[in-house]
N, C-alpha and C positions, 0 to 999 in steps of 0.2 A: 084808350090807355091813359092812365093818370100818372103823373110824376110829382113827387113832392121833395123839395130841397129843405132840409132841416139843419139848423145850427142851434142845438139846445142851449138854453140859458145856463150860465154857470161854467160854460166851456168856451175858451177863446174862439171868436169867430175869425177864422183865418181868411186873409184877403185873396188867396190863390186857389182855395178849394172849399167845397161844402163838406161838412162832417158826415152827413147822412143823405143819401138819395134813395127814395123808395119808388118802386114802379109797380103798377097794378093794372091788370086787364089783358086783353088779347094783344100779343106782341111778337116780334121777331127779335131774338137776342143775337148780337154780332160780337164775336170774340176776334180781336185782331192781335196776332202774335207780335212778340217783341220786334220793333222796327229799329234798325240801326242806320247810321249815316252812310248808306252804301248805294252804289249805282246799280244798274241792271246786271252787272257782272259780279256783284258782291264785293266790289273794290271800295275801300274807304274814301269818302269824299272829304276833302279839307282836313288832312291829318293835323292835329294840334290846335284846331280852331273851333272852340266851343260854340260860338255864334253860328258859323256856317254849318257845323254838324247838326245843331239844334234845328235850324231851318230846313235842312235836308230831311231829317227825321219827320218833321211836321208836314213837309210837302208829300213825302211818301205815305204818311198816315192819311192825309187828305185824299190822295188817289184811292186808297183802300176803302175809306169810308164811302166815297162816292160809288165805288164798284159794288158795295153792299147795299146801296140805296139809303145811305145815312149822311148826316152832316155833323159838324162839331157840336151842335146843340143837342144831338142825340147821344153823345158820350156821357155815360153815367159813372164810369170809373176809369182812372188813368194810373198806371204804375210806371215810375221812372227809375231807371238805374243809371248812376253817373259815377265816374271815377273821382271827380272833385265837386263836392256839394257846393262849396262856396263859389266856384267858377260858374257852375250851372245856374245858381240863384242869381248871380250878377247878370248873366245873359237873359234869363227868362223874365227877370223883373225890370230890365232896361226899357224905358218908355219908347225907345226907337225900335224895339223888337216887335214884329207883328204879333197880334193876339189872335187866339183861335177860340171861337165859341162866345157865348153870351157872358160878359164879365160879371153879371149879377147872378148867374146860375152855373158856377163852376162844377165840374164833376167831383165826386169823392176821389181822393188821390193819396198815393203813397210814393215817397221818394226814398231810395235806398242808395247809400254810398257803397260801391263795390271796389274790389282790387283789380278786376279785369273783366272785360266783356269777350265775346267770341272771337274778335280780331283785336290784337293789341293796340291798333290805332283808333279803334272806336272809343269815344268818350261818353256816349249817351246811347241808351236804348229805352224805348217807350212802348208799352202795350196798352190796348184800350178794350173797354167793354162798352158797346153802344146798344141802345134799344130803340126800335121803331115800331109804329103801329103795324099790325098784321095786315 
């Protein structure tokens, strides 16, 4: 399987994601549903705390990637839904916040500000698309 990360000339090279990721060859495609900052009983973890909720979402996604036989470096697309874009950006860009995956090969990504998620205490939801060799 071949992967190519492309940031075309003439378009801003964003520091947090790659504009285009292509994949070619025999592969397994992994779709991970929107992950919220919830515990095993679907209770909100750390209401009102963007950093703690972000870390819980990423921990839960890490568990799911491993269960599917993938790592953060296999993620080719990430979609993030947040109630407050500025607060999320502050947390995700903080140098003290753990990073996930190769910082030189970010997945393609979309972030959407929303008015509400499935639980009114959830501040963040992230879904992933990962691809691994067959």
